[in-house]
N, C-alpha and C positions, 0 to 999 in steps of 0.2 A: 334610260340615260346612264352612262358609265359613271364610276366614282369620280373621275376627273371632271366630268360634266356637272355632277351634283355640287362638287366643291366650288367650281367656277360660278355656278348659279347662286350659291349661298353668298359668295363675295359680292356679286352684283346686287343681290337683294339688300344686303346690309348697307352697301354704299347708297343705293337708291333711297332707302329710308332716311339716311342721314342727310342726303342732299335735299330731299323733299321738305325736310324740316326747315331748311334755310331758304329755299327758293322753289321755283317751279320746275327745276331741271333735275334729271336723273341720268345715270350713265351706264351703258352696256359693255363695259370693258373690264379687263383684269386689273385689279388695283392692289397695291402693296398692303394698304390697310384702309379701312373705312374712315372717311373724314368725319370730324365732329363739328358741331355748330355752336355759335354763340352770337351775342349781339355785335353789331358792327363796331362798337366802341372797343371791342377786344381784339380786333384783327389788326394786322400790321398797318401802320400809317405810311402813306407815300408822301413824296415831296409836294409842296403847295403848287409848284409849277406843273407837275404831272396831273394833279387833280383839276386845276383850273383850266388847263389846255384840253383835257379830256372832255370836260363839260362844254367848253367853247366849240370843240369840233362837232359835237352832236347838234348844238344849237345853230351852228352856222351852216353845216353841210348836209343835213338830212336829205333834203329834196335833191340836191345835186348828186349825191351818192346813188340814189335810186335811178336817176336819169342816166348816169354813167354806166350803171349795171345793165340797164336796158340796152344800151349801145353795145356793150361787150357780149351779152348773151345772144345778140342777133347774128353773130358769126358762128357757123357750124364748124368749129375747129376740131373735128375728129380726123385722125390720120387717114390718108388716102394712099393706097399703094402706088409707088412711083412718083409721088409728089413730095415736095419739101415745103417748109414755111415760106420759102421765097418763090415758089411756083404755084402753090395752092391758093386760089383767089380768096378763100375764107380767111386763111392765115394772113395774107397780104393786107386784107381789110382790117383784120383784128389789130395787126401791128400798127397800121396807120392810125387807128383810133387811139391806141395806147400812146403813140407819139403826140397826137394832137392834145390828148388829155394832159400829158406830161408838160407840154408847153403852156397850157392854160393854168396849170397849178404851179408853174415856176420850178419844175424839177428837170434835171438833165436826163437825156434819153440816148441810149446807144443800142443799135441793132447789130447783133452778131449772128444772124441767121436763125439758128435754133434757140438762141438765148437773147433775151432783151434785158438790158440793165437800166433801171430807173433810179436816180439817186438824189439825195439832198446832202450837199457837202457840209463838212464841219465848218463852224464859224468862230472857233476859239482862236485867240491870239497865239496860243501854244498848239495850234493845229498840227497834228502829226498825220500827214496824208496817208500813211500806211495803216492807220487805225480805222476799222470799219465795223459797223453792226450790219451783218448780212440778214436779209429777209428772203426766204426761199419759197417759191410757189410755182404753179404752172398754169398755162393758159389753154392747153388742149383739153378736150373732153372725150368721154366715151360716147358711143352711138346712142341714139334715142329712137324708140319706135313711136312715130307720131300717132299711130292708132290708139295708143294707150294714154294719151294726154288730152286734157280738155281743149287745148288749142296747140298751135305749133310749139314745140319745145324751145324754139329760138325766138319766141316773142315773150318778153317778160310779162307774166300774168299776175296782176295785182288785184284782180276783181273777183275771180271765181271763188276764192276762199280769203275773205278779208283778213289782213294781218300777215299773210304769207306772200313771199316773192317767189313765184314758181317759174322755173325754166332750167334748161340744161346748163350747168356750170354755176348756178347760184350759190351752191355750197361747196362745190369742188371744181374750180377754185377761183372763178371769176369774181365772186363776191369778196373773197379775201384780197384779191389784187386791188379792187376798188378801195377797200377799207384801208389797206396799207398806204395807198397813194394819198388819200385824204387825211390820214394821220400825219403823214409827212408835211402836207400842206398846212395843217393847223399848227404844227411845230414851227414851220417857216414863218407863218403869220405872226407868231408871238415872239420871234427872235430868241428862242431858247439857246443859251450859250452851250455849245456842244464841242467836244473834242474828238468825236467819231463821225465819220461819214455814215449816213444811213443808205444802204444800197439794196434795192429790191431786185432780185433775180427771178425773171419769169421764163421758165423753160417751156418749150413748145412740143415736147414729145414724151412727157412723163408717163402717159397712159399706154405708150406703145413701144418705145425704144430709148433706152438710157445711154446708148453708145455715143450719140452726138454730144451729150452733156459731159461724158467722161473725156471726150476729145477736147472739148472747150476748157475743161478744168486743167488739162495738161499744160496749158499756156496762160492760165489766168490764176491770179492769187486771190483766193477767197478770203473773206473776213476770218479773223481768229475766233469770232463769237457769232453764231448763227441761230436764227429762229426760223423754223419751217412752219408755215401757216396752211397746213394741208392735212390736219388730223383733228385732235381733240384737246380739250382742257382736262385737268389743270395743267400738267406738263407731261409730255410723253418722253420717257427715257429708254424705252425698249420697244422694238418693233419685230414682229415675226417675219420670217423670210417667205416671200412670194414663191410658190412652188406649183408644179403641175405634173400630172401623169396623163399621157395621151396614148391611145391605141385605136386600131381600126378592127371592127368586127366584120369578117369577110361576108360577101354575098354567098348564099348557099345555092349551089346548082342542083336542081332536082331532076332526076332522070325521067324519061318519058313514061316508063312503067310506073314510077312512084307518082308522077303527076296524074296519070289515069286512075290509079288506085285512090288517090286523095280526092279527085273529082267525083268518083263514084260514091264515096262515103260522105262527101260534102262536109268535111271536117272544118270547123272554124279555124282560120289561120291568120296570124298577125303578119301583115304585109308591110307595115310602115310604123316607125317610131322615131320621133325627133323632138327637139326642144332646145331652148336657150338662144341667147342673142350674142353675147360676147363673154370672154373668159373670166372677167372679174365681176360678173353679176350672177347672183342666185336667180335662176330663170323663173320668170313669171308665167311663161306659156310653154306648153308642150302639146303634142298631138300624136294620135295613133290611128291606124286603119286596120280593120279586121274584115275578112270576107267570110261569107257563109255563117252569119250570126242568126241563131234561132231566137224566137221570142223569149224562151227560157233564159238563154245566156244574156240577152239584152236586159231582162229584169234583174238578173244577178248583178250586172254591171251598174245599173242605176241604183240599186239598193246599197251596194258597197260605196258608190260615189257619194251618196247622201250622208254618210256618217264620217267622211273625211273632214276634219276640222280645217278651216282656212282655205278650202278648195271649192271652186265652182267648175261644173262640167257642162258641156253642150254636146248632145248626141245627134248626129245627122244620119238618117237611114236612107238607103237606096235599095228598095226591096223588089225581088222577083219571086212570085209565089210566096212561100213561107220563110224564105231565107233572105237575109239582108247583107249588104256591104255597109259597114258601119264606120263612120269617121268620128273620132272622139277629140274634142278640143278641151284642154285642161287649162285652167287659169288659177295661179297661186298668188304669190306676193314677191315681187322683186326686192332684192337687198344687195348691198355691197357684199361681195363674197368674203371679205375679211370679217364680217359679222353674220354668218349664215343663220345664227339664232334669230335674227330679225326678219328673216324671210320665210316663205312657205314654198319649197322647191317643187315646181310643177313637174319636173322630170322624174324625181324620185317618187312623188306621190302617184303619178300616172303609172309608173312601173309597179308600185304596190297594188294599184287597182287591178292590174293585169297579171298578177301573180298566178302561177300555174294551178293552184288549188281552186281557181275559179271554174276550171273545167274538170270533167271526170278523168281526163288524161292530159298530159303535157301538151303545150302548143307544138305543132309541127315545127321542125327546126328551120328557121329563117334568120336572116340578119337581124330583123326586128325582134324576134322572140329571144334570140341570144343576147341582144342588147338589154332587153328587159330583165333577163336572168342575171346579167352582170350587175345591173343596178340593184336588184333585190338581194343578191347574194354577197356582193362586195361592199355595198354601201348601205342599203336599207333606208330608213327614215332618219338615221342618226347623222350627226355632224362631226363626230370625233374619231372617225376611222375605226370604230369598234369591230367591224366585220372584215376589214381589209388586212387580213393576215395579222402580222405583228406591228403594223405601223403605229398604232395608237400609243401616245405618251404625253406627258405634260411637264411643265416647269412650274415651280411654286409661285414665281412672280409673273411670268409671261402667260401662264395658263396652258391649256391643252392644244395639241395640233388639231386644226379643223380641216374638214374636207367637204367639198360640194361639187357634184357634177354640174358643169355650167353650160356646156355646149354638146349637143348630140345632133349630128347632121348626116344625112344620107347622101352618099356620093356614088359614082359608078364603081368605085373600088370596094365600097362597103359602108358601114356606119362608123363615122369618126367620132370618138368620144374624148372630151377634154374634162379633166377633173382638176379643179383648183384647190390647192392646199395652202395653209399658212402654218409654218413650223416654228416652234420656239427653240431655244437652245436645249441641248441634252442628247441629241443624236447627230452623228456625222452624215453628210450627204451620201457617203459610200454605203453606210448601213441602211439608210432609208431607201436608196436605190435597190439594194439587195433584197430588202423586205418586200418592196413593191413587186419586183420580178418574181419572187417566190410565191406571193399571193396570186399573181396572174398565172403562173405556171400551174399551180394546183387547180385553179378554175378551168384552165384549158384542158387539163387531163380529165377533169370531171365531165366536161361536155364534148370531149374528143373533137376539139376545134383548134385551129391555129390562128391566133390574133396576129395582125400585121402592124408594122410601124410602132412598136412599143417603145416609148421614150419617157424619160422623167427628168425633171429639172428641179433642183433644190436650192432656192435662194438663201442667202446668209441672213440669219437674224442679227439685229443690232441691239447692243446694250451700251448706252452712253453713261459714263460715270464721271463725276466731279466737274461737270460743265460749270463755268463760273457764273452764268446767268440763272441757274436753276432756282435759287432761293428768291431772287428778285421776281421772276415770273410767277412763282407760287404766291408771293406777297401781293402782287397785282391782282391775281385771280381771287385771293382771299378777301381783299379789300372790296372789290366790286360785287362779290356774291355773298359776303357775310359768312362764308364757310371757313372755319378756323382750322388751321394746321392741315391743309390739303396735302396729299401725298402724290408723288410721281406715279404714273400709270404705264402699263404696257398695252399695246394694241395689236390687232391682227393685221392692220394695214401695213403697207410698205411704201415709204416716201423717200424722196431724194435726200433726206437727212443723212442717210448712210454714206453719202459721198462728200460731206462737208465736215470740217473740224468743229468740235464743240457745238453740234447742232441738236437742238431740242425742238420738238413740235409744241405749238401753243395755239390751240384752236384750229379752225373756227367753230367746231361743233361743241356744244355743251355736254357735260357729263350726263349720261343716262337718257338723253333724247336720242331717239332712233336716227341714225345717220342716213341721209337720203341721197348722197352722192351715188351715182351708178344706178339709181332706181328709175322707174318710169313715172315718178312724180317728184322730181328733185325740187327742193325749195329751201329757203332760209326765211325765218320770220323777220318781220321788220324790227321787232324788239331786239332780236338777237343781232341783227345787222348793226344796230346802234350800240348795243353793249360791246360788240367786238371793236367798234371804233373807239370807244372809251378805253378798253383794255389795251389795244394796240398803241394808241397814242401815249398812254401812261407808261407802258413798258418801253417804248422807244426812247422816251425822255429819261427814264430811270437808268437805262443802259448806255445812253450816249452823252448825257449832259455832263458838263464839267462839275466835279464834286468840290 
């Protein structure tokens, strides 16, 4: 691990220890300073309205919230090429359910295509209609591989692991939508005197395309104070920039003479290498195919596979005489690519398994063997770009740049590789693009190969300073967790907070608990679901009620 990685891990461990002292939660993100703990009597006190309504919300709406989450999870709201939220049947059904739930809860509803607005108007005699508390989230989801779930990802599973609500979108972000709506309902029930409208903005392409939201914001006046419920507690004030490097390893054409020579020697050859499901997920699965595998080579592979921590392998042989064509299936652990430390990357681990020293001589040059070489030489098993030229760097608050190969797919043109990165402040996009090109140029020279379609994108990091709601949100978190003096945090994720004024992320994931959004077993615990309801209800009151 690099020095930046070691320091990042030390901060995480220190925070985890502090948080464990106060509760059952810990946090895997970069923190300004470890939190300290104390008795609940020493944490900030909230208004009686906030406390009473928070308790009322949980007592009144526990079962209803689970039922509403069941309904929303049932819609597979992942992006489909060529369709919009107004033409995709899953999105049409999802919006219809949101509208029906809004009506049942007495909230107003407005459909703007890619954006749904759900609101609770201010009720103060001095109501200023321009004052709003914005709540920002999204209703679209990433793909899910049904083969890796105990049941359909779109059926809320409350039985296989008691205490967990398992399903695609439960943590990212359909659970948060339900929580915000019932928090508003509880506030409405209790007639809390407010001078701000509470307005929930549900965007329907956050996982795939931010342009429709930018278009909407060009003619819409957002709140002057916003909370994004698409990240982590205590309060997120900095987000790394979502970035990527893509390239294609070309197919290698072997001459007839070379093919005959290779056949005569029966040299083991990598013929296929692929893995990953989508760009923002550390891949759980990868696979490779090798022809002309001897018993000795198979034994070496199996021995090496047995010592890789966190990985499982399946070897399928198709043998003729003493040589076999081998299909290797690798199974690691999926994670959100903003927290690659939480996963076990099947692509990089399979590449390590197939590293050249496995044989007495290098693999014959194929698209698959070149892709394996790129993974081993440019990435390795690290997550901080230590081997990718001069890309690696860190920020003291935001932490290090992280890197994870997320999709490797074979096409007619060659093997397309997508590497997802999350960058902190400290380097310009121009410098990062230059350093990426230089690293790839050196690698191409070494292997005497020309990569195709080399591109990189460097998203902007966000740092939010002096947002007026920051201390209130920290106070709410401190009160309900017993953690004294919690500090703002930076995350690797990238949310729509970047597009809104005075926007801070506040949950729904607890500190130190592994984030399950984008994974193949996404869930939120029932306990957390109810705690979020308490904290959102209290926060909405503290920030919108008449003082």
